[in-house]
C-alpha positions, 0 to 999 in steps of 0.5 A: 760970848768970849766966856761961853766959848771958854766954858764950852772949851773947858767942858770938852777938856774935862770930857776928854780927861774922863775919857782918857781915864776910863780908857786907861782904867780899862787897860789897867783891868785888862792887864790884870785880868790877862795876869790873872789868866796867865797865873791860872794857866801856870798853876794848872800846867804845874799841877798836871806836871805833878800828876793831878791830870785833867780831872782838877779842871772841872773841879776848879771851874765849879768851885771858882763859878760858886766862889765868885758868881758875878764874875765870868770867865771860869768855865771848863773851856776858858780854863784850858785856854788859860793853860794853852795861853801859858803854855804857848807863851811862857818860853817865848820871851819876845811875846810875854811883854806884849800878851798883857797888851791885848784883850782876852777875846783877841788872844783866843781868835789869835790862838785858833787862827795862827799856827806859830809864834811868829804869826801870833807876834805879827798879829798882836803887834798889828792889834796894838797899832790897830792896823789893818783893823780893829777886828783881828778875825778880819785879818787873821783869816790869812793865817 
């Protein structure tokens, strides 16, 4: 009977390790995706400053979707969100370290609901600490 308890405990520990590794892998993927979106937003912003205008965004969207057919996130709208993401945060040094810590979808909710960087910082930190809800659309309704 003791051996059976030890085996059960062993299996539970291994399952916890797998879950932990899965969670860490998802966080790493999210961080890389946010970094990619930051870089794309930065690149578009820089080209616009060079006089390229808005026409590059639909063309870029089309080319990225053709090149990476199984990857979502390259719609014209999302490319404009990437530009907004970079433009809103690149000068805000206290927010820059936090932006890779939450998902892209949560950033979009925060952008749509919060009007200033103080509110954005509050809700990013709230999401990091999972307070008061795992659903930012719920608690951002007060912005």
